[in-house]
N, C-alpha and C positions, 0 to 999 in steps of 0.2 A: 239801745234802740228796742230789741227784741220785749224784752219786760216789759215796756210799756205797751206794744204794742199788742199783745198777748191780754193787757188790759180789756180790748174790746174784743177778744175772741173767747168767751165765754164758751158759748154754745159748742161752737165748733171743736175746742178743744177736749168738752166733756164726751163728745162723740167718738172721739180718735182715743182718749185714755179707754173707752168703755171695751174697746177691740183687743189694747193690751191687757189688761184688768182679764178680759176673759179668759186671754191666751196664758195668763199666769196660774190663773187658779183649775181650769180646766182641761186643758191642753188643747183648744179649740184654735187655730188659725184663723187670719182672715188677711184679708186689704185695705188697706188707709189710702182712699184717693182724694188729694186735697187740689180744687183747681182756682184759678182765678186771674187775674191779668197781674202782670209785671208790676211788682212796688206794693202787691195788695195784702203782705203779710203773708205766705204760703212757706215760705221757709226759716220762718219763726216759728210758727206751729211745726213744721216738721220737727224743729231741733228741742222745740218743747217736748214732743213725742219721745223722742232718741233719750231724751236726760230725764223721761219719767221713765221707758223700758230699762235704762242703764241701772234708777234706780233699784229697780223690781228685781235684777239679778237675773235679765238679760242677754244674752253676746249681743251686739250692736254692730251691723257694719252699715256702712254711708259711702256715697259719694254723689255725684253731681255730674250732668251730662253736659255737654258744652256745644253752641251752636257750630261754629267752624271745622271740631275734631270730630264730627260725628262719623266719620270712615273708619276709624280705630275699631276693629271689631271683638265686641264684646265688653272694652274696658269700665262703663259704667257698671257693669254687673262686677264685672269680675275685682274693681275697685277699692266697692263696697264688702265684698268678702276678704281683703286685705286692710283693710282702714280699721283706725284706733287702736287701743291698748293694747286689746287682748284681740286679734283679726281670728275671722273665723277659720281660714286658712293658714296652714303654717308656711313659710317659706320655701320649702319643698314641695306644698302640696299645689301654690302657686305658681310654682316655674313649670311644674306637672302640666296644668290644665293650661297654660300660656300656649305650651307645643300644640295644643289640640284647637286650637280657634279657627284652622282652616278645615275644619271636622265638625261643624257643628255639633249633628248628631251623639256625638262622641260627645264634647265636651256639657254638652246637653246631661249625659246622661253620668257624666265622672260628676256632676257637679249635684245632680240629686243625688247619689249615694253619699258624697261629701257631706252633705246639710242635711241629709236624715243621720247621718252619725254624730252629729254637731247637736241637732234637737232633740235625741234621746238622752244626750245630758242635759239642758238647760234651753228654755226655750228661747226664741232669734229673733231681734226684726232687723229687717233689713231695708233702708230709706235711700232711695233716690230721687234727687232735687233735678227737676226741669226732664222728666220725659219725654215732652215731644221731643227733644232734639236727641234722641237714642237713637245710634246705628241699627242695622238691620235684625245682625246676630244676636244683640242686647235684646230689641223686640220680641225675636223669634225668641228667647230663655224666659221673656217674660212673661209670654204667653203659655210657655210648658209647665215650668218650674212648678208657680201655685196649685196647678188643675195637679201634677204629680205626686206633689208634697202634702198633697190633702190630708188631714186629718193630724198634724204636727204642730206643735206648738209655734208656727212661726210666720208674722206679723208682716207685711207685706207692706211699706206706707211711701205712696208719690205724689208728686206733685208737678202739674203740669198747666202751660198755661191756659192749653184749648182743654175741651170736654170732648168736643167734636170733632169726626176727623182725623185724629192723631192715632197714638197710643193709649191715651187716654179713657177712650170710645168701648175699647176692647172689654175695660173693668166697670162700666157704667152697668146700671141695671140691676143691683142691690145682690143677685152671684155673679161668681165667674166661675164654671165648673165645678160647681159643687164648694167653692170658697166663697163664705159671706162678705159683702163690700160697703164698708162703709164711705159715702161719700159725703165729700165736703167742700162746699161750693164758695168761695169766701168773696165776699161783695165788699163795695166800697163800705168804709165807715161813716155811721153818720156825724156833722157837725157834733153832737153833745160828747160821742165818742172820743172824739180829736180832738175836741176842749179837755177831759178828762187827761188826755193823755197830755196836752199841753200843760198842766197842774201838775202833773207827777213828774214832767223833767225840767219844768222852771221852779218848779216848788212853791206859786206863787198863781192868782190867777193870771191869764192872759190879757195883753194890753188891745185897744181897739183895733189897733193895725196888726197885730198877730191874728186876731182873729181873723182878718179880713183877707192874710193871707193865708190860713187853713182852709178859708171859705176856697179858693182858689183853686186847693190841688185834687177836687173830684173826690174822696174820701180816701186817696189813694195815701198810706201809713207811711209810706217810703220818703214820698216825696215833703210830707205833715212832717218827719224826723229831721230831714234833710234841713228845714226850713226854720225847727226849734234848735238844730246843734248851731246855725248861725246866730240864732236869738241870743241863745247863751253864753253864747265865744263874745257878741257886742255888750252884752250886761256885765260882762267881766271885764272888758275894754273901757266900760261908760260910755259908749258907743249907743246912737240913738236905735231900738228897737225895729223901728216904721222901715229901717233905710236898709235891711236886711231884703237883698233881691228873692223874688219869689221866683225866676228863673233858673231850672238847676244845671239847665246847659250851659249858663252865664257861670256858673259857678265851678262847674267841673274846668272850663276855660280858661278862670281863673286859678284854680288850683295847678292845673298845667302849667301854666304861662311861670307861673313863680319856680318853676324846678330847674335843675341846672339843665345844660343842653342834651346832656347826654342821658338824665333820667328823663327827659320828658321824651328825647328819641325813643327809649325802652319802653315808658307807659305806652305808648301809640304801637309799638310792636305788638308788644305783649295784647291789645285791644284786636290784634289784627290775628293774632296766632290764637286766641281763643280757646286756651287749655291752661290748668295751672302747670307750675313748671318751677324747676329749679332755680337759684336763684347764678349759680355758674352758668346754667342754661340760659336764661335772661340774657345777660352778656356776649352769649355769643352771635343773640342776633344782633348785635350792634355792629353797621357797618365800618365804623371808625375807632379808634381808641377813644371815650371820652375825655373831656378836659379837666375832667374832676377824678382822683383818686378813685379807686372801688371805695374804700372807708367811706369817702362822701358822698358816693352814689347809693350806697345802701343807708348812709341814714337819709338823705331827703327821700329816697322813696318812702323808707319807711314813717317820716314824718307827713306824707302826701295825704294819707288815709285810702290810697286809693287800693292798695292791696290788703290783706289780710294772711295770716301764717296759716297752713294746712297740713303739721305736719314736717314733713321735709320740703314742702313745696311753697310757694308763693299764688293767690290766685287775687281777683277782684274780688272787694266785697259785696258788691252786688251787679247782677248782670246791667243794670240801667246803667252805672260807672262807664262798664263795657260798651254799651251798644253806644252811649252817647258819644266817648271817644270815637268809634269807629265809625259812625256818619258822618260824624267834623271833619273827616279827611275826605281831599278831595282824592275824583276817580285816578288820577293819573297817581298819586300817591298810594291810596290806597293797593293798585294792578301794584308795584314797586313795592310795598312792604309784603302781600302775599307772594311775592316771589320771592323775595327772602325769606321768607316763614319757609315755603319750601327746600330751598338751597339748606337751609339750617338744619331741618330736620330728617333730610338725607345724609348728611354730614355730621350730625349725633348719629345715625343708626336706627334712627326709628321706623327705617323701611317706607318701600313708597305708597303704603295704603295712606300714612299716617301723612304724608306730601300732598297726594294726590288734590284735596280740596281747596289748597291754596295754590297749586301749579295751573288747577282750571280758573279759579279768582283771578291767579297773575296775570291771564294773556297769553299771545306768542312773546316768546323771549327768544334776542338774537340768537343764543345759541342751542336755540330746541329743545332745550333743555325740560319743558312743561309737555311738551308731547311725549317726551321720553319717560317722564314720571307715570305719567296716567299711564300712559301703554304698559308700561311695565307693573302698576297698582293692576290694572283690568286683568293680567296673566296672573296675578297672585288670588287674585278674588275671586277667579272662573269657579275653582272647583268646591269652594264655601259660602260664596254670594255670587251667585250667578247674577242677577239683576242687576248688583252695584258692580260688576265687571261691565254689563251692557251701557251702565251710563256714564263708565271711567270711558271706555274706548270708543261712546262719541262725542263726549267731550273732547276727548284729543283728538278726531278726527273733523274736530268743528274748528282747533286751532292752525290749522295748517289748509293747503289748497294743491291743484292740481302742477302748479309750477313749481312746488319744493321739492329736494330728493326724499324718498320712501315714502310719499305720497299713495301711491297705487298700491304700494304692500299694506300700509296703515290701513286702507281701506278695506282690502281684501281679509285680514283680520279682523276688522270692525264685523264684516260681515259673516263671519266664524262664530265671534266668541257671541255675538247676539243672537244667532242658529245655536250655539249649543246653550245658551241661557233659556232659549227656548220660547224666546222673544220672536218667534217666528215672522208676523207682520213687520216687526220694525226692518228685521233682517230684511225682507224682501223687498220693502221701501229703501233701506240703504243702498242695497246693490244695485236697484233700479237708476235709484239718483247718480250713483258712480258708473255704471254706462254709458249713460246720459253725457257725459263729460268724456268719452272716449276714450278710454283706457288702451294700451298696449292688446294685442292680442291673447296673448299668454293670460297677461293678467284679467281681463272680461272673463276668460275661462274659468281662471279660478275664482273669481268671483261667483258664477253660474256654479261653481259645484258646490259652493256654500248656499246659496239662495237656493239650491236643489234640497237640501237637508232642511231649509224651513220649508218648504213648499211641500214638503212629504207630513213635516207635522199640522199643518194646515189641511191637509187632504187636497188641495190641489195640484192635484195627481199628473191628471192634461194638461195643462201648464206646465208643468215642470217637463214634460216629456218631449212639449213643443219648445221649451226656449232651451234645453239640451240638444235638439236634433238641429237646431239652429245653429248652434257652436260646431258640434261635429261637423257642419256641412259646410263651414265659413272657412275660416283662416286655417291653417297649421297651427297645433301648437306640441306643447310637447308631451312624452310618452306617457310617463307618470300622470300628466294632467288629465291626457287623454283615457285613461284606463279610468282616472276617477270620475271622470265622466260618463262612462261605459258601465262602471260602478251605478252610480246613482238614477241611471235610468233604469234598470236590473232592479230596483228597489222600488223604484216608483210606480210600475207596474207589478208589482206583486198586490197591487190593490186596486190595478186598474185595469188589467186585462186577466184573461182565463188562465189559469193556471199553468197546459201546458205552454203556450205561448211566451208565459212570463220566466217559463225554465230551460227555457232557449235562452233567452237573452240573460237569464243569469248566469250559463256555466260558462256562458262567450267572456261575461264581465272577470267570473274568476280566472280561468282562463289567461284572458290579458294582465290583471293585476298579478296573477305568479310570474308569468313570462316576463314583467317590467320590474317585478321585486317592490313597488312601493306600497308602504304599511297601507297607509290611509285607502290606498283603490280596495287593498285585499280585505278589510276591516268590512268595508261597506258591502262588498262581494259577497263577503260570507253571511252578512247579515241579510241579505238579498237573499240568500237560499235557505236559510234559516227561517226565515218568517215563510218564506215561500211554501216549504216543507211544513213545518207547522199548520200554513193556513191550508193547505192540501189534504191534512192529516198522516201524512208520514213519517211519522215521530221520531222514532230510531234513525230516519237519517236527520231528520231536522237536529235530535241530537247532534251527531257526529260533527256539524255546523259551528254548533253554540259549543262545543268543545273543543273546536280549533280556533272559535276566535278566543276562548277562555286562554289559549296559549301565545294568543300575540296582543292580546289587550287586557290582560290580566283578570280581576274579578267581576269586570264593569256587564258581563254577560252571564256571571255566576245565576243569581235568581231564574232568567230564563230558561237556564239548564236544568233548575230544579223543577220545572213546571213540566218539562219536556219529562224527566224520569216518572214524575206523579202519573204522566198520562200512559205511560209502558209498563205499570205497575212496580215500578223499582222505589217503591218508599223506603226500602230501608237505606239505600244509597242517597235518594233526597236527602232525609233525616239526619244522615250521617254528615253532608254538607251544611246542611241547617245548623246541626251544633257544633260543626269546627268553626262557623262564621261565628256564632254565641259566643264561643270561648275565645275566638281571639279576638273580641269586639274590645279589649283595652288596647290593640294597635291596629286593628282594620276597621273602616269606615264603613266599607260596604254591608259587617254586620247588623248596622240600623239603620242603612238605607231604605227607604220607602219600597223598593220592586225586593228587597229582602224580606221586611213585613208580611207585602204580599205572598209571596212562595209559602212561607209560614203558615199565612191563613188558610188559603188551600189545603197543605200537606194536615192541619187539623181537620176541617172541613170533610175534606172526603176520609180521615183517619175515624169519623163520628166522634171527633171530641167539639162539639157545635159550641160550647160554653167558652173553649180557648179562639175559637175561629172568630165568635160571636167580638170578643177582646180584642183580636189582631184586627177585627174591620173597624173598632170603633178606634183603636189608635191608627189605621190609614188614614180615616176621614179625617183626622186632626194633622197627620201630617200631610193630608193631601193640601190640606186648608192653605197652613204654617208655608209650605215650601214651592207649593203651586204647581202641584205633581197630580192633575185633575185626573187623568188616565186611571191610577192607581184608585184615586178617591171614588169614581164612578162605581168598578169592580166591586170597591168595599163596601157602598149603600145598597147596590144588589143584592150583595152576599146578606144584609142586614135588612133587607127586604125578604127573603128567601125567609129569613129566622124566622120571622113575624109570621108566614105564609106558614112555616112548621108548625107555629104556636094555634094558629085557625086565628089570628089576629089580622084579616083579611085587610078591615079599615086602615089598621095602622101601617102594614105594610105599604097600602097605596098613597099613605099622606107621607111615606120616608120617600117613599121614588116619585110622587108627584114635581116638586121643583126641577127633578132633572131630566124631567119628560122634553122642557124647553133652554135645555142647559147650551150655552154657547161657547162654554171652555174649552170645549174638546172637539173635534171636529166632524162633523156628523156618517165620516167614515169611518170613524172608531168607533162614536157613542153609538149610534142606530142599532146595528145588529142585539148590540146585548141589552137595550131599552127597549126592543122591540120582543124579544124574548119577557121578559120582565111582565109588560105588556098584555102579553097572550096569557102568560099564567096567572094575573093577577082576573083577568077577565073567565077563565075559563072556573078558578076559586070564588068568583065570585056568584057561577052559575050560571054566566053568556057562554056555553060553548061555542054559539051561532060565530058572535064577536071575535072568539080567542081563533076561531081558525081561519075569520077575514084576515086579521090583524098576521097572523104565524104564516100562514099561505105564500105568498109571494117569498118571503122567509125560506120556506123549506125547498118550494120548486126550483130555486135558484142556487143552491147550497152549494153543486158540484161546480161550482164557479171556479172553488178555489181560494176567492177573494176576502173569505174572512176563517177564524178557526173555529167557530160555535159550531158548526153539526159536525165537528170530529171530537167535540169535548162528551165524556162518555156519560150516560144518563137521560141525553135530553129526548132522545129517541122512543123509550119506553113512553115518556110523559105523551110525547105527540103521540101515539097510537094509542092511547086511550083516550084522547080528546078525540081523534081520527072516528072512533069505534063509537065513542058514545054522541058523536052527533051523525051516525051514519053515513061518513064521508069516507068510502073505501077507498080512493083515490090515494086522500090526502094519508092515510094509515098504511099502504101500501107502498109510499113513498118512503115514510118513515123505518119501515122496514129493509127497505134496499140500500137505502143511504146507511143507516146500522150495517147489515152485510158488506158494504165495501168499505168503512171504517174496517173491520174485523180484518178484509182481505189488505187494507194497506198495514195491520199493525199484525202480521201473525204472531199464534204464540202470546198474544198478551190476555189472559184472561179475561179479563174486563170486556173490551172489544167482542173478543169470541162469545163469551156468555149471553152480554144485552142483544146482539144480532139475534142466537137463538130464542133469548127473551121475549124479542119483539116479532119474528117470526112465527112462533108459539102464539102468541095472541091473536096477529092479525088472523093466523092461518086456522084458529080456534084447536090449538096443536098442544095437545096433552102431551103427548110425548117428549113433543120439542123441548115444553115447557120443562118437562122431566130433565129432559138433558142441558137445558140452559141452568137449571137449579145445581145440577154436578158440576158444572165446569167453573161457578160464581163462586163456588165455596175456596175457589184460591182468589178469589179477586178480598184487597183489602177495605174494599168499599160498601161499608154494613147498609149502606141504601141503595147497592145494587142484591145484596143477598135479600133483603128484606122485600123488596119490591116483587124478585124475582117467588119467592117463597111464597105470598100472598096470593097470586094468581096463577099457581100451580095447584094452592089449596084449594080455591074455590072450582077452579078449572076439575080435581077431586072429589069435590062434594058435586060437581054438576055430574058426573059419571058414578055414581052411588057407593063410591069408597070413602066413606066418612070419617072413618078411625085416620084414614093415610091425608084426608083432607084437612081434621082438624092437628094432626102434628104438625101440619105445615104452616097453619094460619096462627097458630101458637105460638109459631120459633117467631114468625113474620111479628105477631102481636108487640113480641118481649124486644126485638130488635128494635121497633120503633119505639117500642116505649124507652131503649134505655138511651136512644139516640134522642128524643125528643121530638118527633115528628107525630103530633099530636092528633090530625085530623086523620093520617095514615091508620095510627092505632084506633081510632074509633070506630072507622072503617071495619078494620078488622074484626071489631070486640061486636060491631051489630052483625056479623055474616056469622061469626061462633053461637051470637045469640040464638041465632035464625036455626041454628043446626042444632036447637038444646043445648047450649054448652053454658057454664056459670061457674063465675070464679071469682072469690073473696079480692083477690089483688086490681080486681077492675074499679074499685072504690078510685084507683087514681084516675079516672077519667073525669074527676073535679077538676077544671081550673087550677093551675098552681095560684095560691095567694100572692098575690101583689107587694105585702108587706109584712113583715116581721120572722120569724125564726125558720117557718116552713117556704119564706118564698124562697129562701138561700138555693140554691143551685151546689151540687156537689163541688165542684170547685171553690165552691166563695167561701162553704162552710170550712174548704181544708185550709184556703187565706184567711178565714176568721181567726181560726186556732194556734194556726202560726203567726200574728199579728201582735194576737191577743198575747203570746207566749212573749214578747218582747223583742221580734224579730225586726230586721228593717226591711223593706221590699228588695235588695237587690240578695238578702239571704232567703227570704221567701222564694224568689223567683229560682235560685240554685237549687233551693231544696226540691220546687215543682218542674222544674227541667222548660219553665217559662221565660218570659223578657220582663225584664222589672216595669218597663210601658204597660203591660200586661198586668201584671199586678195594679197598677195603680189604677190603671180601669178596673178589675175587680172592687178593689177597696171602693173607690166612689158609688158603686151600686152597691155594696154592702153597706155602707153609711146611709144613702140614701133608702134601701130598705127596712134598716134597721132604725133608721131613726136616732142615729149618731152623727158628731161633728169632728171627731177628734179619736185617737187610738185609746186615751184614755178612757173614755167613753165604752169603748168598741171594749174592749177588756174588764172593764167594769160589769159590763151585762153578759159576754162569757161568762165571767165567774159566778153572777149570779144565776144562770142557766144551769152551768152543771152542778149548782151548791142547790138548788132546786128540789125538791122531793120525785122518785118518777110521776109521771102522768100531771104533772102541773105544766 
């Protein structure tokens, strides 16, 4: 069949084979995306690509996604890595990665390392059929892996019925995260091509009747071949060609009816199961022993033409066969068979996640097993696939009602899982629906506890407090639930009420939680106090609460602890925790969570490693979009905009930030303060100081409420003071100085806070001696931007007093720091001041903007990565050498490729060797 179909697909095949040939010759990988309706020939083209790659020396892996079995996490990708005569993964490696399916980021990191190693030895083709049905983990892997492995000779070949609205849409557009994409859309064949296929198949020109039937298949090769197959058999039997039925469904029915009873039932069950399976497993689907022997059953199924072998498995020859069988079942029969499939998968040890789609499709069962399977699957999926967990628990709740045992406990768990999955709106809606059905008082209170968590995420804090108050003033609830309600109320008001009143409630909630010994109440009340003290700038207290949280909740709050250590200038401790997390990443999922990347991003930024911070931010934007963690995504975008401002690229900074000004995925309570800061800074950078103060004034004058962390984040107050002084707004500048001094009072002994307070006071009062004291204190801060800022202001103050030599010394120190960090506008401003003082330096030729392409455009880190990659090291080895994450190295590699105009590691190595071999000065 496939050979004949390909006769009509010469042009699409040529496009696909170009990608394979390019990968073999130049080491440049790529993506082949083949789309078209069912039966159009996608699988035939994909199989031909696989065959060509195998002949060309590629290591080939292939798999197929299945519609019904879409919950099994990561299987389409993992099975592709273990398929074929020479699997990409050994059995031991495959077993190892299977243990990581509940830790998706670790799984993807491990697959990156394994694929990089394989691709360093030979080119690789990974083919996955029908990606429109891949599960969420597989979809995440296919979004991340091609981008992270850019430049390696890895070809990714996918087929999909849908070009838009599904996974295939992410690969359309010609390039995907730096990886070239060859898009192939298979359209129906014209009649001429179908007649050529018929001539190939039959060995002679088709009759008029055959031509009429081919005209009726709408150009679909699969249906055409089914007709030709029937005609071929009719000719062999001496029957009339024109009597072969054109309706494929009728043919499937006849073929099924010809099977023995047990074989026909097994084929129907396999259609419902929807996944390849071993024959012995298939027998386990049958409710009763078939009336034929196993040997007869095997022979009957083999002769039916429904199945084809795939290694040790059997699978339908074409999805249209399975889909036709499935659609031909009555609703009652379909539900019964789904229920049987669910029980079979559980009994065979495949787990609740594999059985869950069948449990949902099977509907209510007398023994309640469907609900139990779905609830278990939701619990299993929560850590790695929270969105899927929400779908599963909602399905479980839909299969039961208030009159059934365990309904209210299931409802409570449903709101709990939805809130943990950050599906806050659905969590609140589900809570309200349950509460409207009149649950018992205790269950109603438990529902409100989890509704409060969801309302915290949405920022509907006043509503949250009102609902909790209503429960607390109502009927009596158990002591643990009462403690959880009080803790939830305390957490809500950390953003809704002034700091002092919020502190009283949070401390009372903590005391109550300790008295009752309820772990959840203790965790939420500690979180409330940790958030409260961070928002009010009492960072030492915040650290103590986060450390206690770590002792009872594991590493979930470790990134927040690292951030507070940074605020306390305890960078060595923060780095030690980050290093430990990175070194333990083989066994600790937390090491690669967005929250940990977020903490590392700020560690790099405040340590002056801006290249690394920018790569971290780019990684975080990707992770935020992939995992739905939009709070960290927003922080990363702000940092990327900051980097553009540091380069003097104000228009680019605004372009990056603008889409987020109306961002609805994060509530205003979280989104607004950071965006207001960036909007004000952008206005100032564009020269509109009046607009900058109009934007920032309300934020500054409400800073002491303690409902947001931003006033106590070092570095902002000197910026504000400069703006106020430039605008002649003494009140604005004085408020900045007062807040900086309050920050120092709340963090005694922390050089950054104490030095910045002196810096801002010296600026506002025009006191050079205070600026000198600030510079002395800030010698101890690890924040290079703080040192550079005070050196520049002190140098200008000394020049104004006529102390030229000393002023120039400080200004040159500031210039060097700004130059080393990469803050171009500040560097040029200091340079201009020095020129005004009669100073000239040859090194000032660096005030020319860095080129955007070529070797001179590479940063120091990018040059280091280039040399290590060019020497043949993998991303992981380079990461270990430079003390960075493999993901960050991947970001640098893609930037290097773009700047140098290369597309593979082979090309990069050749370019590096040519440059090193060139005479000096070339």
